[in-house]
MDTraj code that builds the backbone (N, CA, C; nanometers):
import mdtraj as md
import numpy as np

residues = "MET ALA ILE ASP PHE CYS ILE ALA SER THR SER LYS GLU ALA ALA ARG SER GLU ASN TYR VAL SER LEU THR ASP GLU MET GLN ASP SER LEU LYS LYS ILE PRO HIS LYS ALA PHE MET GLU LEU LEU LEU ASP LEU ASP PRO TYR GLY ASP LYS VAL TYR SER PRO LYS GLU ILE ARG GLU LEU ILE GLU ILE CYS SER LEU ILE LYS SER LEU ILE LYS GLU LYS ARG ILE ILE LEU PHE SER ASN GLU LEU GLN GLU ILE CYS ASN LEU ALA LEU GLN GLN ASN LYS LEU ILE PHE ALA VAL GLY ASP".split()
xyz = np.array([
    [-8.1766, 14.5019, 6.3062],
    [-8.2859, 14.4180, 6.3076],
    [-8.3480, 14.4059, 6.1671],
    [-8.3572, 14.2824, 6.1252],
    [-8.4216, 14.2695, 5.9914],
    [-8.5646, 14.2888, 5.9814],
    [-8.6091, 14.3396, 5.8689],
    [-8.7543, 14.3511, 5.8413],
    [-8.7826, 14.2509, 5.7292],
    [-8.8881, 14.1800, 5.7552],
    [-8.9220, 14.0718, 5.6534],
    [-9.0461, 14.1187, 5.5761],
    [-9.0401, 14.1032, 5.4478],
    [-9.1542, 14.1408, 5.3574],
    [-9.2104, 14.0091, 5.3059],
    [-9.3425, 14.0003, 5.3206],
    [-9.4115, 13.8781, 5.2761],
    [-9.5480, 13.9155, 5.2128],
    [-9.6061, 13.8168, 5.1352],
    [-9.7324, 13.8286, 5.0716],
    [-9.8400, 13.7739, 5.1654],
    [-9.9467, 13.8433, 5.1900],
    [-10.0534, 13.7879, 5.2727],
    [-10.1778, 13.8709, 5.2544],
    [-10.2919, 13.8200, 5.3007],
    [-10.4121, 13.8941, 5.2988],
    [-10.4480, 13.9488, 5.4397],
    [-10.3881, 13.8846, 5.5404],
    [-10.4129, 13.9287, 5.6831],
    [-10.2905, 13.9231, 5.7630],
    [-10.2834, 13.9906, 5.8733],
    [-10.1644, 13.9824, 5.9558],
    [-10.1423, 13.8437, 6.0131],
    [-10.2504, 13.7697, 6.0369],
    [-10.2378, 13.6255, 6.0771],
    [-10.1652, 13.5463, 5.9786],
    [-10.2034, 13.5676, 5.8495],
    [-10.1375, 13.4903, 5.7444],
    [-9.9955, 13.5328, 5.7292],
    [-9.9676, 13.6586, 5.7482],
    [-9.8263, 13.7175, 5.7346],
    [-9.7437, 13.6515, 5.8357],
    [-9.7962, 13.6363, 5.9572],
    [-9.7150, 13.5847, 6.0664],
    [-9.6760, 13.4353, 6.0470],
    [-9.7542, 13.3653, 5.9618],
    [-9.7284, 13.2226, 5.9345],
    [-9.6469, 13.2058, 5.8050],
    [-9.6258, 13.3159, 5.7374],
    [-9.5697, 13.3078, 5.6043],
    [-9.4217, 13.2503, 5.6134],
    [-9.3941, 13.1573, 5.5233],
    [-9.2571, 13.1018, 5.5165],
    [-9.1824, 13.1597, 5.3952],
    [-9.2601, 13.2335, 5.3112],
    [-9.1932, 13.2966, 5.1823],
    [-9.1808, 13.4423, 5.2080],
    [-9.0634, 13.4857, 5.2376],
    [-9.0408, 13.6245, 5.2689],
    [-8.9023, 13.6716, 5.2167],
    [-8.8794, 13.8051, 5.2179],
    [-8.7598, 13.8663, 5.1697],
    [-8.7137, 13.9548, 5.2882],
    [-8.5921, 13.9414, 5.3316],
    [-8.5430, 14.0105, 5.4529],
    [-8.4576, 14.1324, 5.4065],
    [-8.4771, 14.2491, 5.4752],
    [-8.3989, 14.3626, 5.4603],
    [-8.3201, 14.3811, 5.5896],
    [-8.1942, 14.3499, 5.5825],
    [-8.1043, 14.3394, 5.7076],
    [-8.0645, 14.4846, 5.7404],
    [-8.0166, 14.5024, 5.8591],
    [-7.9653, 14.6272, 5.9112],
    [-7.8521, 14.6801, 5.8142],
    [-7.7644, 14.5865, 5.7730],
    [-7.6509, 14.6283, 5.6924],
    [-7.6997, 14.6795, 5.5563],
    [-7.8048, 14.6128, 5.4928],
    [-7.8596, 14.6547, 5.3682],
    [-7.9286, 14.7937, 5.3883],
    [-7.9944, 14.8078, 5.4970],
    [-8.0536, 14.9387, 5.5221],
    [-7.9506, 15.0512, 5.5310],
    [-7.8415, 15.0195, 5.5987],
    [-7.7315, 15.1244, 5.6100],
    [-7.6799, 15.1578, 5.4721],
    [-7.6603, 15.0557, 5.3794],
    [-7.6081, 15.0861, 5.2451],
    [-7.7086, 15.1679, 5.1708],
    [-7.8414, 15.1443, 5.1875],
    [-7.9398, 15.2200, 5.1187],
    [-7.9463, 15.3604, 5.1722],
    [-7.9254, 15.3771, 5.2985],
    [-7.9305, 15.5189, 5.3570],
    [-7.8148, 15.6075, 5.3023],
    [-7.7080, 15.5446, 5.2444],
    [-7.5935, 15.6262, 5.1949],
    [-7.6246, 15.6837, 5.0575],
    [-7.7390, 15.6447, 4.9935],
    [-7.7646, 15.6923, 4.8586],
    [-7.8087, 15.8345, 4.8722],
    [-7.7489, 15.9275, 4.7921],
    [-7.7949, 16.0660, 4.7944],
    [-7.9408, 16.0726, 4.7497],
    [-8.0201, 16.1651, 4.8082],
    [-8.1516, 16.1864, 4.7615],
    [-8.2316, 16.0624, 4.7859],
    [-8.2212, 16.0015, 4.8995],
    [-8.2867, 15.8756, 4.9332],
    [-8.4315, 15.8878, 4.9782],
    [-8.4902, 16.0105, 4.9618],
    [-8.6188, 16.0388, 4.9999],
    [-8.7237, 15.9445, 4.9241],
    [-8.6882, 15.9084, 4.7979],
    [-8.7790, 15.8245, 4.7155],
    [-8.7932, 15.6853, 4.7824],
    [-8.7062, 15.6508, 4.8746],
    [-8.7014, 15.5161, 4.9391],
    [-8.7688, 15.5121, 5.0721],
    [-8.8536, 15.6160, 5.1093],
    [-8.9058, 15.6208, 5.2435],
    [-8.9969, 15.4981, 5.2663],
    [-9.0592, 15.4415, 5.1663],
    [-9.1478, 15.3265, 5.1892],
    [-9.0596, 15.2029, 5.2380],
    [-8.9313, 15.2067, 5.2135],
    [-8.8441, 15.0975, 5.2574],
    [-8.7666, 15.1394, 5.3823],
    [-8.7320, 15.2650, 5.3960],
    [-8.6360, 15.3008, 5.5004],
    [-8.7049, 15.3563, 5.6287],
    [-8.8267, 15.4086, 5.6151],
    [-8.9010, 15.4664, 5.7287],
    [-8.9874, 15.3669, 5.7929],
    [-8.9442, 15.2472, 5.8284],
    [-9.0193, 15.1356, 5.8883],
    [-8.9775, 15.1294, 6.0306],
    [-9.0803, 15.0913, 6.1159],
    [-9.0470, 15.0670, 6.2645],
    [-8.9927, 14.9163, 6.2647],
    [-8.8725, 14.9120, 6.3194],
    [-8.8056, 14.7706, 6.3250],
    [-8.8767, 14.6836, 6.4181],
    [-8.9707, 14.7297, 6.5021],
    [-9.0443, 14.6530, 6.6000],
    [-9.1909, 14.6361, 6.5666],
    [-9.2282, 14.7057, 6.4526],
    [-9.3718, 14.6986, 6.4260],
    [-9.3924, 14.6389, 6.2856],
    [-9.5226, 14.6505, 6.2401],
    [-9.5558, 14.5998, 6.1059],
    [-9.6117, 14.7101, 6.0228],
    [-9.6029, 14.6942, 5.8980],
    [-9.6605, 14.7856, 5.7907],
    [-9.7260, 14.7028, 5.6924],
    [-9.8500, 14.7490, 5.6520],
    [-9.9235, 14.6798, 5.5450],
    [-9.9148, 14.7735, 5.4281],
    [-9.8694, 14.7362, 5.3092],
    [-9.8631, 14.8147, 5.1881],
    [-9.9868, 14.7911, 5.1058],
    [-10.0477, 14.8948, 5.0634],
    [-10.1640, 14.9009, 4.9790],
    [-10.1182, 14.8690, 4.8351],
    [-10.2118, 14.8352, 4.7433],
    [-10.1732, 14.8039, 4.6093],
    [-10.0942, 14.9173, 4.5443],
    [-10.1359, 15.0397, 4.5774],
    [-10.0575, 15.1618, 4.5184],
    [-9.9208, 15.1698, 4.5734],
    [-9.9084, 15.1416, 4.7032],
    [-9.7733, 15.1394, 4.7710],
    [-9.6896, 15.0143, 4.7084],
    [-9.7539, 14.9066, 4.6793],
    [-9.6794, 14.7930, 4.6229],
    [-9.6222, 14.8355, 4.4884],
    [-9.6999, 14.9024, 4.4082],
    [-9.6519, 14.9497, 4.2766],
    [-9.5322, 15.0474, 4.2935],
    [-9.5441, 15.1275, 4.3979],
    [-9.4293, 15.2213, 4.4324],
    [-9.3089, 15.1405, 4.4676],
    [-9.3243, 15.0379, 4.5467],
    [-9.2087, 14.9554, 4.5878],
    [-9.1379, 14.8854, 4.4684],
    [-9.2179, 14.8433, 4.3681],
    [-9.1596, 14.7896, 4.2454],
    [-9.0717, 14.9005, 4.1779],
    [-9.1249, 15.0170, 4.1732],
    [-9.0452, 15.1261, 4.1139],
    [-8.9146, 15.1579, 4.1844],
    [-8.9284, 15.1598, 4.3190],
    [-8.8163, 15.1846, 4.4080],
    [-8.7154, 15.0792, 4.3877],
    [-8.7571, 14.9500, 4.3760],
    [-8.6556, 14.8419, 4.3525],
    [-8.5797, 14.8586, 4.2170],
    [-8.6562, 14.9035, 4.1186],
    [-8.5862, 14.9348, 3.9901],
    [-8.4854, 15.0440, 4.0055],
    [-8.5224, 15.1471, 4.0725],
    [-8.4263, 15.2620, 4.0958],
    [-8.3066, 15.2146, 4.1769],
    [-8.3254, 15.1450, 4.2773],
    [-8.2165, 15.0886, 4.3589],
    [-8.1196, 15.0103, 4.2747],
    [-8.1679, 14.9284, 4.1913],
    [-8.0801, 14.8402, 4.1108],
    [-7.9998, 14.9302, 4.0053],
    [-8.0506, 15.0433, 3.9728],
    [-7.9782, 15.1351, 3.8871],
    [-7.8698, 15.2160, 3.9578],
    [-7.8879, 15.2227, 4.0907],
    [-7.7917, 15.3102, 4.1625],
    [-7.6917, 15.2286, 4.2472],
    [-7.7266, 15.1097, 4.2888],
    [-7.6340, 15.0333, 4.3746],
    [-7.5999, 14.9090, 4.2972],
    [-7.4660, 14.8695, 4.3134],
    [-7.4176, 14.7432, 4.2441],
    [-7.3856, 14.6301, 4.3439],
    [-7.4097, 14.6551, 4.4682],
    [-7.3856, 14.5484, 4.5722],
    [-7.4768, 14.4316, 4.5401],
    [-7.4161, 14.3110, 4.5260],
    [-7.4906, 14.1943, 4.4921],
    [-7.6127, 14.1646, 4.5906],
    [-7.5910, 14.1778, 4.7139],
    [-7.6952, 14.1490, 4.8122],
    [-7.8121, 14.2472, 4.8025],
    [-7.7773, 14.3740, 4.7664],
    [-7.8892, 14.4719, 4.7469],
    [-7.9694, 14.4460, 4.6187],
    [-7.8949, 14.4094, 4.5160],
    [-7.9647, 14.3709, 4.3862],
    [-8.0424, 14.2487, 4.4083],
    [-7.9936, 14.1558, 4.4806],
    [-8.0691, 14.0236, 4.5087],
    [-8.2005, 14.0682, 4.5927],
    [-8.1864, 14.1386, 4.6883],
    [-8.3019, 14.1787, 4.7749],
    [-8.3958, 14.2509, 4.6812],
    [-8.3591, 14.3514, 4.5974],
    [-8.4462, 14.4345, 4.5109],
    [-8.5137, 14.3366, 4.4154],
    [-8.4429, 14.2454, 4.3617],
    [-8.5132, 14.1473, 4.2691],
    [-8.6172, 14.0660, 4.3342],
    [-8.5843, 14.0146, 4.4496],
    [-8.6789, 13.9324, 4.5313],
    [-8.8006, 14.0061, 4.5748],
    [-8.7742, 14.1280, 4.6273],
    [-8.8857, 14.2173, 4.6702],
    [-8.9784, 14.2445, 4.5454],
    [-8.9205, 14.2820, 4.4363],
    [-8.9987, 14.3095, 4.3106],
    [-9.0815, 14.1891, 4.2769],
    [-9.0149, 14.0689, 4.2864],
    [-9.0950, 13.9473, 4.2546],
    [-9.2116, 13.9181, 4.3407],
    [-9.1880, 13.9354, 4.4712],
    [-9.3098, 13.9122, 4.5625],
    [-9.4108, 14.0267, 4.5451],
    [-9.3684, 14.1427, 4.5161],
    [-9.4709, 14.2562, 4.4910],
    [-9.5530, 14.2229, 4.3672],
    [-9.4906, 14.1800, 4.2616],
    [-9.5638, 14.1434, 4.1412],
    [-9.6628, 14.0284, 4.1706],
    [-9.6120, 13.9328, 4.2452],
    [-9.6993, 13.8190, 4.2817],
    [-9.8219, 13.8638, 4.3651],
    [-9.7949, 13.9566, 4.4568],
    [-9.9017, 14.0089, 4.5494],
    [-10.0076, 14.0759, 4.4608],
    [-9.9654, 14.1501, 4.3629],
    [-10.0618, 14.2186, 4.2746],
    [-10.1402, 14.1240, 4.1937],
    [-10.0685, 14.0240, 4.1443],
    [-10.1421, 13.9130, 4.0603],
    [-10.2405, 13.8399, 4.1445],
    [-10.2081, 13.8073, 4.2706],
    [-10.2961, 13.7338, 4.3564],
    [-10.3909, 13.8140, 4.4249],
    [-10.3922, 13.9479, 4.4077],
    [-10.4828, 14.0353, 4.4730],
    [-10.4612, 14.0259, 4.6269],
    [-10.3300, 14.0279, 4.6747],
    [-10.2985, 14.0262, 4.8115],
    [-10.2172, 14.1499, 4.8494],
    [-10.1704, 14.1592, 4.9675],
    [-10.0902, 14.2752, 5.0090],
    [-9.9513, 14.2293, 5.0527],
    [-9.8725, 14.3328, 5.0659],
    [-9.7351, 14.3046, 5.1154],
    [-9.7304, 14.3535, 5.2673],
    [-9.6781, 14.2708, 5.3558],
    [-9.6589, 14.3074, 5.4915],
    [-9.5099, 14.3177, 5.5182],
    [-9.4712, 14.4251, 5.5868],
    [-9.3375, 14.4317, 5.6391],
    [-9.3411, 14.4067, 5.7882],
    [-9.2808, 14.3033, 5.8310],
    [-9.2852, 14.2633, 5.9674],
    [-9.1466, 14.2824, 6.0363],
    [-9.1497, 14.3645, 6.1470],
    [-9.0280, 14.3852, 6.2206],
    [-9.0046, 14.2715, 6.3228],
    [-8.8995, 14.2709, 6.3956],
    [-8.8629, 14.1734, 6.4935],
    [-8.9540, 14.1876, 6.6185],
])
top = md.Topology()
chain = top.add_chain()
for i, resn in enumerate(residues, 1):
    res = top.add_residue(resn, chain, resSeq=i)
    for name in ("N", "CA", "C"):
        top.add_atom(name, md.element.get_by_symbol(name[0]), res)
traj = md.Trajectory(xyz[None], top)
């Protein structure tokens, strides 16, 4: 089940968002194979049926996690996901909004 990350100020806005980045099951499986994956808990410890709202501090951590992922994994789809997630995280910080992770 994919988890979609989007920029929003409220859960209502997140539900209507058309600009999102998806983390598929296959990508999650690839990320779980990384040794010492504890640094990725903000990405991997998500409820696939629930929602998570990331605070500005957590958004900055997500940006760092994406940088680390790109240095460890060379799969194109993972790099693309990391780049896109970093981009929306930076936009959220600039717009003073939050990141929502929305499960199915």
